[in-house]
C-alpha positions as CSV (number, residue, x, y, z in Angstrom):
1,M,-15.8,87.0,-73.8
2,R,-15.8,83.8,-75.8
3,L,-18.5,81.2,-76.3
4,A,-17.9,78.2,-74.0
5,R,-18.5,75.7,-76.8
6,P,-18.2,72.1,-75.5
7,F,-16.1,69.4,-77.2
8,T,-18.0,66.2,-77.6
9,L,-16.6,62.9,-76.2
10,G,-18.9,60.2,-77.3
11,A,-22.1,60.8,-75.4
12,A,-20.4,63.3,-73.1
13,A,-19.0,66.8,-73.4
14,I,-16.3,68.8,-71.7
15,F,-16.3,72.6,-71.1
16,L,-14.9,75.0,-68.6
17,V,-16.7,76.6,-65.6
18,A,-14.6,79.1,-63.7
19,G,-11.5,77.5,-65.4
20,V,-12.5,74.0,-64.4
21,P,-13.3,71.2,-67.0
22,V,-16.7,69.7,-66.4
23,L,-17.9,66.4,-67.9
24,L,-21.6,66.2,-68.8
25,D,-23.6,63.1,-69.8
26,Q,-26.4,64.9,-71.5
27,P,-26.3,67.4,-74.4
28,V,-24.8,70.7,-73.4
29,F,-26.7,73.9,-74.1
30,R,-25.2,77.1,-75.5
31,W,-23.2,79.1,-73.1
32,T,-22.7,82.8,-73.9
33,H,-22.1,84.3,-70.4
34,L,-19.1,82.5,-69.1
35,N,-15.5,83.7,-69.3
36,T,-13.4,80.8,-70.5
37,D,-9.7,79.9,-70.8
38,K,-8.2,77.3,-73.1
39,L,-10.0,74.0,-72.9
40,I,-8.1,71.5,-70.8
41,Y,-8.4,67.7,-71.3
42,F,-10.1,66.0,-68.3
43,K,-7.9,62.8,-67.8
44,D,-10.4,60.3,-66.5
45,V,-13.1,60.8,-69.2
46,E,-14.8,57.5,-69.7
47,H,-15.7,58.1,-73.3
48,P,-12.9,57.9,-75.9
49,A,-12.4,61.1,-77.7
50,S,-12.8,61.3,-81.5
51,A,-9.7,62.0,-83.6
52,R,-11.0,65.5,-84.2
53,T,-11.5,66.1,-80.5
54,Q,-8.0,64.7,-79.7
55,D,-6.5,67.2,-82.2
56,A,-8.4,70.0,-80.6
57,L,-7.2,69.1,-77.2
58,A,-3.6,68.6,-78.2
59,G,-2.7,72.1,-77.4
60,A,-3.6,71.9,-73.7
61,D,-0.9,72.7,-71.2
62,P,0.1,69.4,-69.5
63,Q,1.5,71.2,-66.4
64,R,-1.8,73.0,-65.9
65,E,-3.7,69.9,-66.6
66,N,-1.9,67.9,-64.0
67,A,-2.3,70.7,-61.4
68,M,-6.0,70.9,-61.8
69,T,-7.4,69.3,-58.7
70,G,-10.5,70.0,-56.6
71,T,-8.6,70.6,-53.4
72,E,-6.8,73.6,-55.0
73,I,-10.0,75.4,-55.9
74,A,-11.1,77.7,-53.1
75,S,-14.7,78.4,-52.3
76,L,-16.2,81.3,-50.4
77,P,-16.5,80.8,-46.6
78,A,-19.7,78.9,-45.9
79,G,-20.8,81.6,-43.4
80,D,-20.5,84.3,-46.0
81,I,-22.5,82.3,-48.6
82,I,-25.3,81.8,-46.1
83,A,-25.2,85.4,-44.9
84,A,-25.5,86.6,-48.5
85,R,-28.4,84.3,-49.3
86,T,-30.5,84.6,-46.1
87,P,-33.6,86.4,-47.3
88,V,-34.2,90.0,-46.0
89,G,-36.7,90.1,-43.2
90,Y,-35.7,86.7,-41.7
91,H,-34.3,86.1,-38.2
92,L,-32.7,83.1,-36.5
93,V,-35.1,80.9,-34.6
94,D,-33.2,77.7,-34.1
95,R,-29.6,76.5,-33.9
96,R,-28.6,72.9,-33.1
97,A,-25.7,70.5,-33.3
98,I,-26.3,67.5,-35.6
99,D,-24.6,64.6,-37.2
100,V,-24.4,64.1,-41.0
101,D,-23.1,60.7,-42.0
102,G,-21.2,60.6,-38.8
103,E,-19.8,64.1,-39.3
104,T,-20.5,66.9,-36.7
105,A,-22.4,69.9,-38.2
106,E,-24.7,72.7,-37.2
107,L,-28.2,73.2,-38.4
108,T,-29.6,76.8,-38.4
109,R,-33.1,77.8,-39.2
110,Y,-34.4,81.3,-40.0
111,E,-38.0,82.3,-40.3
112,R,-39.8,85.5,-41.3
113,V,-39.8,88.3,-38.8
114,D,-43.4,89.1,-39.5
115,G,-44.4,85.6,-38.5
116,R,-46.0,84.7,-41.9
117,N,-46.3,80.9,-42.3
118,A,-44.0,80.4,-39.3
119,G,-43.2,77.0,-37.9
120,I,-42.5,73.5,-39.2
121,G,-43.6,73.0,-42.8
122,G,-43.9,76.8,-43.4
123,E,-41.6,79.4,-44.8
124,H,-38.0,79.2,-43.7
125,F,-34.4,79.4,-44.7
126,S,-32.2,76.6,-43.2
127,A,-28.6,75.7,-43.6
128,V,-26.2,72.9,-42.6
129,I,-22.5,73.7,-42.1
130,T,-19.9,71.2,-40.8
131,T,-17.6,72.0,-37.9
132,D,-14.7,72.3,-40.4
133,G,-16.6,74.9,-42.4
134,R,-18.0,73.0,-45.3
135,L,-21.5,74.0,-46.6
136,K,-23.5,70.8,-46.8
137,G,-26.6,72.5,-48.0
138,F,-29.4,75.0,-47.6
139,T,-33.1,75.3,-48.4
140,R,-35.2,78.4,-49.1
141,M,-38.9,77.6,-48.7
142,S,-40.8,80.8,-49.6
143,A,-44.4,81.4,-50.7
144,D,-43.0,84.1,-52.9
145,L,-41.8,81.3,-55.2
146,L,-45.2,79.7,-55.7
147,D,-46.0,81.9,-58.6
148,G,-43.9,82.5,-61.7
149,D,-42.5,80.5,-64.6
150,L,-39.7,78.1,-64.0
151,P,-36.4,78.6,-65.8
152,S,-35.7,76.3,-68.7
153,R,-33.3,73.4,-68.4
154,D,-30.4,75.2,-70.0
155,E,-31.0,78.3,-67.8
156,S,-31.2,76.1,-64.7
157,Q,-28.0,74.4,-65.6
158,A,-26.2,77.7,-66.1
159,I,-27.5,79.0,-62.7
160,A,-26.5,75.8,-60.9
161,L,-23.0,75.6,-62.3
162,R,-22.4,79.3,-61.6
163,F,-23.5,78.7,-58.0
164,L,-21.2,75.7,-57.7
165,A,-18.2,77.7,-58.9
166,E,-18.8,80.1,-56.0
167,A,-20.0,77.7,-53.2
168,A,-18.6,74.3,-54.0
169,P,-15.9,74.5,-56.7
170,D,-14.3,71.3,-55.5
171,L,-17.2,69.4,-57.1
172,L,-16.7,70.8,-60.6
173,P,-13.7,68.7,-61.8
174,T,-15.6,65.4,-61.1
175,L,-19.2,66.6,-61.8
176,R,-21.5,64.5,-63.9
177,I,-25.0,65.8,-64.6
178,S,-27.7,63.1,-64.3
179,W,-30.8,65.0,-65.2
180,I,-32.6,68.3,-65.0
181,E,-36.4,68.2,-64.2
182,P,-39.1,70.0,-62.2
183,H,-39.1,69.0,-58.5
184,D,-41.9,69.5,-56.0
185,E,-41.6,70.4,-52.3
186,P,-44.5,70.8,-49.8
187,L,-45.1,74.2,-48.2
188,R,-47.7,75.0,-45.6
189,V,-49.3,78.4,-46.0
190,T,-52.1,80.2,-44.2
191,R,-54.7,81.9,-46.3
192,D,-57.9,83.6,-45.0
193,G,-57.2,82.0,-41.6
194,R,-57.0,78.5,-43.0
195,S,-53.8,76.4,-43.3
196,E,-53.2,74.4,-46.5
197,T,-50.3,72.6,-48.1
198,M,-49.2,74.0,-51.4
199,T,-46.7,72.6,-53.9
200,L,-43.5,74.6,-54.4
201,T,-41.8,73.6,-57.6
202,G,-38.3,74.3,-58.8
203,M,-36.0,73.0,-61.5
204,K,-33.7,70.4,-60.0
205,V,-30.2,69.9,-61.5
206,K,-29.2,66.5,-60.2
207,M,-25.5,65.6,-60.3
208,R,-23.0,63.0,-59.2
209,N,-19.5,63.3,-57.9
210,T,-17.7,60.7,-59.9
211,A,-14.8,60.7,-57.5
212,D,-16.7,59.2,-54.6
213,G,-20.1,58.3,-56.0
214,R,-22.0,60.7,-53.9
215,W,-24.9,62.8,-55.2
216,F,-25.5,66.5,-55.0
217,W,-28.0,68.9,-56.6
218,V,-29.1,72.4,-57.0
219,I,-32.8,73.4,-57.3
220,V,-33.5,76.7,-59.0
221,G,-36.6,78.7,-58.1
222,S,-39.0,80.7,-60.3
223,D,-36.9,83.8,-59.3
224,R,-33.9,82.3,-61.0
225,E,-32.1,82.0,-57.7
226,V,-31.0,78.8,-55.9
227,M,-33.8,77.4,-53.8
228,V,-32.1,74.3,-52.5
229,F,-28.5,73.0,-52.5
230,E,-27.5,69.6,-51.0
231,R,-24.2,67.8,-51.4
232,D,-22.4,64.6,-50.4
233,I,-25.6,62.6,-50.4
234,V,-25.0,58.8,-49.8
235,W,-27.5,56.6,-51.7
236,V,-27.9,52.9,-50.9
237,S,-28.7,51.1,-54.1
238,F,-30.4,48.1,-52.6
239,P,-32.9,48.6,-51.3
240,G,-32.9,52.0,-52.9
241,H,-33.0,54.7,-50.3
242,R,-31.1,57.8,-49.2
243,Q,-28.8,57.1,-46.3
244,T,-27.7,60.7,-45.5
245,E,-29.9,62.4,-43.0
246,R,-32.5,64.9,-44.4
247,W,-31.9,67.7,-41.9
248,L,-33.2,70.4,-44.3
249,H,-36.5,68.7,-44.8
250,D,-39.3,69.5,-42.3
251,N,-41.3,66.3,-42.9
252,W,-38.2,64.2,-42.0
253,L,-37.6,66.3,-38.9
254,V,-41.2,65.5,-37.8
255,D,-41.0,61.8,-38.7
256,R,-37.8,61.4,-36.6
257,G,-39.1,63.3,-33.7
258,Y,-36.8,66.3,-34.0
259,A,-39.6,68.7,-34.5
260,P,-43.3,68.8,-33.6
261,A,-45.9,68.3,-36.2
262,A,-47.5,71.5,-37.5
């Protein structure tokens, strides 16, 4: 196992995740847990490489470089990913056909078998998968994540990229990290017979697909597991708002009349 030390390209850096070169805007933290191959130059880097970097990249294999495309990188089946990440003690409570940016998909919702914090706004695991089998996202809202320290930015980045290598490797070749910061989500919990809204916080790794301009992100919970994943998010710059439907967000479902208020 070698250190995946990044090569700097101006304000950016390139390193390999699961054999795929990834371009980052921000400083790259130390990576000691990834198996790496020879570094491969990423053709459409916007920052000119320094002479030293060009020398370091001169030994890259051109044939392999030209063959490295997102469509050739296979991910695990979406159903398998969801089955593996559905929390123990949860059961299916809702399944419905939906549209996501004009594409047909299915929204599934799982809640706790014991009924703890059931219903809209409460604990649930929900997922969106398109009819052609692409995982659009999932969310894991659990009261178990309310306590505990959040992972650091570099740990969150490592967890997020490792997850993408498994669930959405097509995003890796054109990935650009925008920022990594704490992110809050509301969670309704019942304590001593009274319902209250708590704040569930995770570390959000926000990224952009430079090939199509769409956004995606991974939010890592206090248990060091992925709490939220969403991809292919269309953002309208003016006026600034999200165009893509928010099927994984309970408050949006209520506002649009898809679910009753809690």
